[in-house]
MIDOSE-1310 file (N, C-alpha, C; in nm, 2 decimals, decimal comma, always signed):
residues 187
mksi	+1,74/-1,50/-1,97/+1,77/-1,44/-1,82/+1,66/-1,37/-1,76; +1,57/-1,34/-1,66/+1,49/-1,27/-1,61/+1,56/-1,14/-1,59; +1,49/-1,01/-1,56/+1,54/-0,90/-1,56/+1,48/-0,83/-1,41; +1,59/-0,77/-1,34/+1,53/-0,74/-1,20/+1,58/-0,54/-1,20
aila	+1,48/-0,48/-1,17/+1,50/-0,34/-1,17/+1,50/-0,31/-1,02; +1,59/-0,25/-0,97/+1,57/-0,18/-0,82/+1,55/-0,03/-0,80; +1,45/+0,00/-0,70/+1,43/+0,13/-0,69/+1,49/+0,13/-0,55; +1,56/+0,26/-0,49/+1,61/+0,25/-0,38/+1,68/+0,38/-0,31
sgsg	+1,64/+0,42/-0,20/+1,63/+0,56/-0,16/+1,76/+0,60/-0,08; +1,86/+0,48/-0,02/+1,94/+0,52/+0,06/+2,08/+0,45/+0,07; +2,10/+0,34/+0,17/+2,26/+0,30/+0,11/+2,26/+0,16/+0,05; +2,13/+0,11/+0,05/+2,15/-0,02/-0,07/+2,20/-0,13/-0,02
tnae	+2,23/-0,18/+0,11/+2,24/-0,26/+0,15/+2,16/-0,40/+0,11; +2,02/-0,38/+0,08/+1,92/-0,47/+0,05/+1,96/-0,48/-0,09; +1,98/-0,38/-0,18/+2,00/-0,37/-0,32/+2,15/-0,45/-0,36; +2,24/-0,41/-0,28/+2,34/-0,52/-0,30/+2,35/-0,65/-0,23
niiq	+2,27/-0,71/-0,14/+2,25/-0,84/-0,11/+2,15/-0,88/-0,27; +2,08/-0,84/-0,30/+2,00/-0,89/-0,41/+2,10/-0,93/-0,53; +2,18/-0,79/-0,57/+2,26/-0,81/-0,69/+2,34/-0,93/-0,66; +2,41/-0,96/-0,55/+2,51/-1,04/-0,51/+2,44/-1,18/-0,54
yfhs	+2,33/-1,19/-0,48/+2,26/-1,35/-0,44/+2,27/-1,41/-0,60; +2,21/-1,30/-0,71/+2,18/-1,33/-0,82/+2,30/-1,34/-0,93; +2,41/-1,30/-0,88/+2,52/-1,27/-0,92/+2,60/-1,41/-0,98; +2,61/-1,50/-0,89/+2,64/-1,65/-0,91/+2,53/-1,71/-0,96
kdta	+2,40/-1,68/-0,99/+2,32/-1,73/-1,07/+2,27/-1,71/-1,23; +2,25/-1,80/-1,31/+2,21/-1,77/-1,44/+2,05/-1,73/-1,46; +1,97/-1,73/-1,38/+1,84/-1,74/-1,39/+1,82/-1,60/-1,42; +1,85/-1,48/-1,32/+1,86/-1,35/-1,34/+1,96/-1,25/-1,29
svnl	+1,93/-1,11/-1,35/+2,00/-1,02/-1,30/+1,98/-0,91/-1,26; +2,01/-0,80/-1,19/+1,98/-0,67/-1,16/+2,05/-0,59/-1,28; +1,93/-0,55/-1,34/+2,00/-0,47/-1,49/+1,92/-0,31/-1,49; +1,90/-0,26/-1,37/+1,88/-0,12/-1,37/+1,85/-0,09/-1,24
ilsn	+1,96/+0,02/-1,16/+1,87/+0,12/-1,03/+1,86/+0,23/-1,07; +1,75/+0,28/-0,99/+1,73/+0,39/-0,97/+1,67/+0,44/-0,83; +1,72/+0,56/-0,83/+1,71/+0,64/-0,66/+1,65/+0,77/-0,68; +1,56/+0,83/-0,58/+1,55/+0,95/-0,61/+1,62/+1,02/-0,52
nkna	+1,73/+0,99/-0,50/+1,80/+1,03/-0,39/+1,96/+1,08/-0,44; +1,99/+1,18/-0,49/+2,13/+1,16/-0,60/+2,22/+1,16/-0,50; +2,25/+1,17/-0,36/+2,35/+1,09/-0,29/+2,33/+0,97/-0,22; +2,23/+0,93/-0,29/+2,19/+0,74/-0,21/+2,35/+0,70/-0,25
kvld	+2,40/+0,60/-0,14/+2,51/+0,51/-0,18/+2,47/+0,39/-0,24; +2,34/+0,35/-0,28/+2,32/+0,29/-0,36/+2,36/+0,31/-0,49; +2,37/+0,42/-0,58/+2,41/+0,48/-0,68/+2,58/+0,44/-0,67; +2,65/+0,43/-0,57/+2,77/+0,40/-0,55/+2,81/+0,22/-0,62
ratn	+2,71/+0,16/-0,51/+2,70/+0,01/-0,52/+2,70/-0,04/-0,66; +2,58/+0,03/-0,73/+2,54/+0,03/-0,86/+2,67/+0,04/-0,94; +2,74/+0,10/-0,95/+2,87/+0,16/-1,04/+2,97/+0,08/-1,03; +3,01/+0,02/-0,85/+3,08/-0,10/-0,85/+3,08/-0,20/-0,92
hkip	+2,91/-0,23/-0,96/+2,86/-0,37/-0,99/+2,85/-0,34/-1,15; +2,89/-0,23/-1,20/+2,88/-0,19/-1,34/+2,70/-0,20/-1,39; +2,62/-0,18/-1,30/+2,49/-0,15/-1,34/+2,44/-0,04/-1,37; +2,36/-0,01/-1,44/+2,33/+0,13/-1,46/+2,25/+0,19/-1,40
afyf	+2,30/+0,34/-1,37/+2,21/+0,37/-1,22/+2,18/+0,53/-1,30; +2,04/+0,57/-1,20/+2,03/+0,70/-1,26/+1,90/+0,75/-1,15; +1,96/+0,89/-1,13/+1,89/+0,95/-1,00/+1,79/+1,03/-1,12; +1,62/+1,05/-1,03/+1,55/+1,14/-1,07/+1,48/+1,22/-0,95
nrka	+1,39/+1,36/-0,99/+1,34/+1,41/-0,94/+1,18/+1,35/-0,92; +1,10/+1,45/-0,84/+0,98/+1,42/-0,81/+0,92/+1,44/-0,95; +0,96/+1,55/-1,02/+0,88/+1,54/-1,15/+0,92/+1,43/-1,24; +1,03/+1,39/-1,26/+1,06/+1,26/-1,36/+0,94/+1,15/-1,32
fnsd	+0,96/+1,12/-1,18/+0,88/+1,02/-1,15/+0,76/+1,04/-1,15; +0,68/+1,13/-1,15/+0,53/+1,14/-1,21/+0,50/+1,19/-1,33; +0,61/+1,17/-1,41/+0,62/+1,16/-1,61/+0,61/+1,04/-1,62; +0,65/+1,02/-1,74/+0,66/+0,89/-1,81/+0,80/+0,87/-1,82
lvvs	+0,91/+0,94/-1,75/+1,06/+0,95/-1,78/+1,09/+0,80/-1,69; +1,03/+0,78/-1,57/+1,09/+0,64/-1,52/+1,02/+0,57/-1,56; +0,92/+0,54/-1,62/+0,84/+0,44/-1,68/+0,91/+0,36/-1,78; +0,95/+0,49/-1,90/+1,05/+0,47/-2,01/+1,18/+0,37/-1,99
llks	+1,24/+0,46/-1,85/+1,38/+0,38/-1,82/+1,34/+0,26/-1,81; +1,23/+0,22/-1,68/+1,22/+0,07/-1,66/+1,17/-0,02/-1,81; +1,08/+0,07/-1,86/+1,07/-0,04/-1,98/+1,18/-0,07/-2,07; +1,30/-0,03/-2,09/+1,39/-0,01/-2,17/+1,50/-0,13/-2,12
vepd	+1,46/-0,18/-2,00/+1,52/-0,31/-1,96/+1,44/-0,42/-1,94; +1,30/-0,45/-1,95/+1,21/-0,49/-1,98/+1,17/-0,60/-1,84; +1,13/-0,52/-1,73/+1,18/-0,63/-1,59/+1,09/-0,68/-1,56; +1,11/-0,81/-1,52/+1,02/-0,90/-1,50/+0,95/-0,89/-1,38
iivl	+1,04/-0,74/-1,29/+1,02/-0,76/-1,15/+1,10/-0,65/-1,11; +1,02/-0,55/-1,04/+1,08/-0,43/-1,01/+1,08/-0,45/-0,85; +1,20/-0,41/-0,78/+1,17/-0,43/-0,68/+1,22/-0,29/-0,55; +1,12/-0,27/-0,50/+1,11/-0,11/-0,38/+1,23/-0,21/-0,24
agfl	+1,38/-0,12/-0,25/+1,46/-0,17/-0,17/+1,51/-0,05/-0,06; +1,40/-0,02/+0,00/+1,42/+0,10/+0,10/+1,39/+0,21/+0,02; +1,28/+0,18/-0,09/+1,26/+0,34/-0,14/+1,13/+0,37/-0,07; +1,14/+0,54/-0,09/+1,03/+0,62/+0,03/+0,92/+0,66/+0,00
wkip	+0,92/+0,67/-0,18/+0,80/+0,74/-0,21/+0,68/+0,69/-0,26; +0,61/+0,72/-0,26/+0,48/+0,65/-0,28/+0,48/+0,65/-0,42; +0,47/+0,51/-0,46/+0,44/+0,46/-0,63/+0,32/+0,53/-0,67; +0,40/+0,59/-0,81/+0,24/+0,72/-0,91/+0,20/+0,56/-0,98
qnli	+0,04/+0,61/-1,02/-0,07/+0,54/-1,09/+0,01/+0,49/-1,22; +0,08/+0,61/-1,25/+0,10/+0,56/-1,42/+0,21/+0,42/-1,39; +0,28/+0,44/-1,32/+0,38/+0,32/-1,31/+0,34/+0,18/-1,24; +0,21/+0,21/-1,14/+0,14/+0,07/-1,12/+0,11/+0,01/-1,25
dafp	+0,05/+0,10/-1,30/-0,02/+0,04/-1,44/+0,03/-0,02/-1,54; +0,17/+0,06/-1,55/+0,26/+0,01/-1,67/+0,34/-0,12/-1,64; +0,32/-0,14/-1,49/+0,42/-0,30/-1,47/+0,28/-0,35/-1,35; +0,16/-0,38/-1,41/+0,07/-0,44/-1,29/+0,14/-0,58/-1,23
qkii	+0,15/-0,61/-1,08/+0,19/-0,69/-1,03/+0,33/-0,77/-1,04; +0,41/-0,64/-1,08/+0,53/-0,68/-1,12/+0,60/-0,55/-1,01; +0,54/-0,50/-0,93/+0,62/-0,41/-0,84/+0,62/-0,47/-0,70; +0,74/-0,50/-0,63/+0,69/-0,54/-0,50/+0,84/-0,49/-0,37
nihp	+0,75/-0,45/-0,28/+0,83/-0,41/-0,17/+0,86/-0,47/-0,05; +0,98/-0,46/+0,00/+1,01/-0,50/+0,19/+0,96/-0,41/+0,27; +0,88/-0,45/+0,40/+0,84/-0,37/+0,50/+0,88/-0,43/+0,63; +1,01/-0,34/+0,69/+1,02/-0,37/+0,79/+0,96/-0,42/+0,91
allp	+0,84/-0,45/+0,90/+0,71/-0,49/+1,03/+0,66/-0,61/+0,96; +0,58/-0,67/+1,02/+0,46/-0,76/+1,02/+0,31/-0,70/+0,99; +0,31/-0,64/+0,83/+0,19/-0,55/+0,82/+0,07/-0,63/+0,84; -0,05/-0,60/+0,88/-0,08/-0,46/+0,84/-0,02/-0,36/+0,95
kygg	+0,07/-0,43/+1,08/+0,07/-0,35/+1,22/+0,21/-0,24/+1,15; +0,25/-0,12/+1,19/+0,33/-0,04/+1,16/+0,35/+0,02/+1,01; +0,22/-0,01/+0,96/+0,28/+0,03/+0,79/+0,18/+0,21/+0,77; +0,20/+0,21/+0,64/+0,15/+0,34/+0,63/+0,26/+0,45/+0,64
kgmy	+0,23/+0,56/+0,56/+0,29/+0,71/+0,56/+0,40/+0,73/+0,66; +0,51/+0,77/+0,65/+0,60/+0,77/+0,76/+0,64/+0,69/+0,86; +0,57/+0,53/+0,84/+0,64/+0,46/+0,90/+0,75/+0,37/+0,77; +0,88/+0,41/+0,83/+1,00/+0,32/+0,76/+1,09/+0,33/+0,84
gmhv	+1,20/+0,24/+0,80/+1,34/+0,22/+0,89/+1,32/+0,26/+1,04; +1,40/+0,31/+1,06/+1,40/+0,32/+1,26/+1,24/+0,39/+1,34; +1,22/+0,43/+1,24/+1,03/+0,50/+1,30/+1,02/+0,38/+1,33; +0,97/+0,29/+1,27/+0,95/+0,14/+1,27/+0,96/+0,05/+1,40
hhai	+1,11/+0,07/+1,40/+1,15/+0,00/+1,49/+1,14/+0,04/+1,67; +1,13/+0,17/+1,63/+1,14/+0,29/+1,75/+0,98/+0,27/+1,79; +0,89/+0,25/+1,74/+0,75/+0,20/+1,75/+0,73/+0,06/+1,82; +0,80/-0,03/+1,73/+0,78/-0,21/+1,79/+0,82/-0,19/+1,92
venk	+0,92/-0,10/+2,00/+1,01/-0,09/+2,13/+0,91/-0,02/+2,20; +0,90/+0,06/+2,17/+0,80/+0,18/+2,26/+0,65/+0,09/+2,30; +0,59/+0,03/+2,19/+0,50/-0,04/+2,20/+0,49/-0,21/+2,29; +0,64/-0,21/+2,32/+0,66/-0,39/+2,40/+0,60/-0,48/+2,31
eket	+0,62/-0,47/+2,17/+0,57/-0,58/+2,09/+0,64/-0,68/+2,12; +0,61/-0,80/+2,12/+0,71/-0,96/+2,16/+0,75/-1,00/+2,02; +0,73/-0,93/+1,90/+0,78/-1,02/+1,79/+0,76/-0,90/+1,67; +0,82/-0,89/+1,57/+0,82/-0,84/+1,47/+0,92/-0,90/+1,36
giti	+0,92/-0,82/+1,22/+0,93/-0,93/+1,11/+0,98/-0,83/+0,99; +0,92/-0,93/+0,89/+0,92/-0,83/+0,77/+0,81/-0,88/+0,70; +0,79/-0,80/+0,61/+0,65/-0,83/+0,48/+0,70/-0,79/+0,36; +0,68/-0,87/+0,28/+0,70/-0,86/+0,12/+0,57/-0,86/+0,05
hyvn	+0,56/-0,74/+0,01/+0,40/-0,74/-0,07/+0,41/-0,68/-0,19; +0,31/-0,71/-0,25/+0,29/-0,61/-0,40/+0,24/-0,48/-0,36; +0,29/-0,40/-0,46/+0,31/-0,26/-0,44/+0,11/-0,23/-0,54; +0,05/-0,15/-0,42/-0,06/-0,09/-0,53/-0,08/+0,09/-0,51
ehyd	-0,16/+0,15/-0,48/-0,21/+0,28/-0,52/-0,18/+0,37/-0,35; -0,19/+0,23/-0,22/-0,16/+0,26/-0,12/-0,05/+0,22/-0,07; +0,05/+0,33/+0,06/+0,13/+0,27/+0,14/+0,11/+0,11/+0,23; +0,19/+0,02/+0,17/+0,18/-0,06/+0,24/+0,05/-0,14/+0,26
egai	-0,04/-0,17/+0,16/-0,12/-0,21/+0,16/-0,15/-0,32/+0,05; -0,09/-0,35/-0,03/-0,06/-0,45/-0,16/-0,08/-0,58/-0,08; -0,11/-0,67/-0,16/-0,15/-0,80/-0,12/+0,01/-0,87/-0,06; -0,01/-0,93/+0,02/+0,12/-0,95/+0,12/+0,17/-1,09/+0,00
ifqa	+0,29/-1,10/+0,01/+0,36/-1,26/-0,10/+0,41/-1,30/+0,06; +0,51/-1,27/+0,13/+0,55/-1,34/+0,24/+0,56/-1,27/+0,38; +0,56/-1,34/+0,47/+0,66/-1,29/+0,61/+0,72/-1,41/+0,71; +0,82/-1,32/+0,74/+0,89/-1,36/+0,82/+0,89/-1,28/+0,96
kttv	+0,95/-1,38/+1,12/+0,92/-1,33/+1,23/+1,05/-1,33/+1,30; +1,10/-1,25/+1,41/+1,18/-1,26/+1,48/+1,08/-1,24/+1,61; +1,16/-1,25/+1,75/+1,10/-1,20/+1,87/+1,20/-1,09/+1,91; +1,11/-0,98/+2,00/+1,16/-0,90/+2,06/+1,14/-0,93/+2,18
sekd	+1,27/-0,90/+2,27/+1,29/-0,94/+2,38/+1,27/-0,77/+2,47; +1,22/-0,78/+2,60/+1,20/-0,66/+2,67/+1,38/-0,57/+2,65; +1,45/-0,66/+2,66/+1,58/-0,55/+2,67/+1,62/-0,51/+2,53; +1,56/-0,53/+2,40/+1,59/-0,49/+2,27/+1,57/-0,37/+2,26
tadd	+1,68/-0,29/+2,19/+1,66/-0,13/+2,16/+1,62/-0,13/+2,01; +1,58/-0,02/+1,96/+1,55/-0,02/+1,84/+1,68/-0,03/+1,74; +1,78/+0,00/+1,78/+1,90/-0,09/+1,66/+1,90/-0,24/+1,67; +1,87/-0,33/+1,86/+1,86/-0,44/+1,82/+1,78/-0,52/+1,74
vank	+1,63/-0,43/+1,71/+1,51/-0,49/+1,68/+1,58/-0,45/+1,52; +1,63/-0,34/+1,47/+1,65/-0,31/+1,31/+1,72/-0,42/+1,28; +1,83/-0,47/+1,37/+1,99/-0,59/+1,34/+1,90/-0,68/+1,30; +1,82/-0,77/+1,42/+1,71/-0,87/+1,37/+1,64/-0,85/+1,24
vhql	+1,58/-0,77/+1,23/+1,49/-0,74/+1,10/+1,56/-0,76/+0,96; +1,71/-0,67/+1,00/+1,78/-0,68/+0,83/+1,83/-0,83/+0,85; +1,85/-0,89/+0,91/+1,92/-1,02/+0,90/+1,77/-1,11/+0,84; +1,69/-1,05/+0,88/+1,58/-1,13/+0,81/+1,56/-1,12/+0,66
eyeh	+1,54/-0,98/+0,63/+1,55/-0,91/+0,47/+1,64/-0,99/+0,40; +1,77/-0,99/+0,45/+1,91/-1,03/+0,40/+1,88/-1,21/+0,34; +1,81/-1,24/+0,47/+1,82/-1,41/+0,45/+1,68/-1,42/+0,30; +1,57/-1,38/+0,35/+1,43/-1,39/+0,23/+1,44/-1,31/+0,15
fpqv	+1,49/-1,19/+0,11/+1,43/-1,11/+0,02/+1,46/-1,16/-0,12; +1,59/-1,20/-0,14/+1,65/-1,27/-0,27/+1,57/-1,36/-0,31; +1,53/-1,47/-0,19/+1,50/-1,59/-0,22/+1,35/-1,61/-0,29; +1,26/-1,50/-0,21/+1,14/-1,44/-0,24/+1,12/-1,39/-0,39
iekl	+1,19/-1,30/-0,43/+1,20/-1,26/-0,54/+1,23/-1,39/-0,68; +1,36/-1,47/-0,62/+1,39/-1,58/-0,67/+1,24/-1,66/-0,74; +1,16/-1,70/-0,61/+1,07/-1,76/-0,64/+0,97/-1,71/-0,73; +0,94/-1,58/-0,71/+0,85/-1,48/-0,77/+0,90/-1,45/-0,93
lhe	+1,02/-1,51/-0,98/+1,05/-1,47/-1,10/+1,02/-1,63/-1,16; +0,99/-1,71/-1,10/+0,94/-1,85/-1,17/+0,83/-1,87/-1,14; +0,75/-1,83/-1,11/+0,61/-1,86/-1,06/+0,51/-1,82/-1,24
């Protein structure tokens, strides 16, 4: 069975969606959840699913502690699901082409430092974009610049608020992210 590790900073809705998707399959399972936010709801979600979960601070993240924790579950893929810190080089080197991220826009537009969550959706509405979507990509040493694996689009109407855009994007995330992870695990 393939091993999935998840890094998340917030509520963990994407993490839970991934957990539930693979729960009914015998191909892979989420074996570890790590968060840089000790109050993140994703840690509670992990506990509810009996998945080991740990909080770490920036010092631990930039040391080999997080690498060691990840290596302990021998992940076939490491999924960033709403994880907001830049991945350090030692982690990228330890898991080459095994770390993926989901971004709530069609990269290369609306990517980079500070472009996450509602910041992205507000920018989409303010710039009167006609479409947006999700991008799943490999992680490299730069924010949102790794090779694109998959994109899905949705329309943006003139009446859409940033909340409307967020809802449309979340639906794309929930539909596609687990499927793309599954496909990558079997390549």
